[in-house]
C-alpha angles and dihedrals in degrees: 000000000000091000093059091256113167118204122236094272095194091055092043093050091047092049091052090048090053093051103033102027092228131100109233095187092217118194135187088269098044108040096081094058091046091052091045090054091051092047091048091058096054123106099229093189090061092039093056090046091053094047099041096084091058096054123091091193108049089194087076088071088080087069089065092081124133095217093047094049094046092050090052089048093053095041 
């Protein structure tokens, strides 16, 4: 996100519709707040526990940090 990369909004909106059965109508100016809301609701302790078995380098778990991800999203 730091390089001003914008996601494929059509694909993102369609994926959200498939999983949540609602059309968020995300735009270039609204997708970050939508993602931030979703991230804020995650249990990162459980998330790290679920992901840990798939990582060769367990040090990478420190990247699964709510504040870090939110700061990258807003940057």
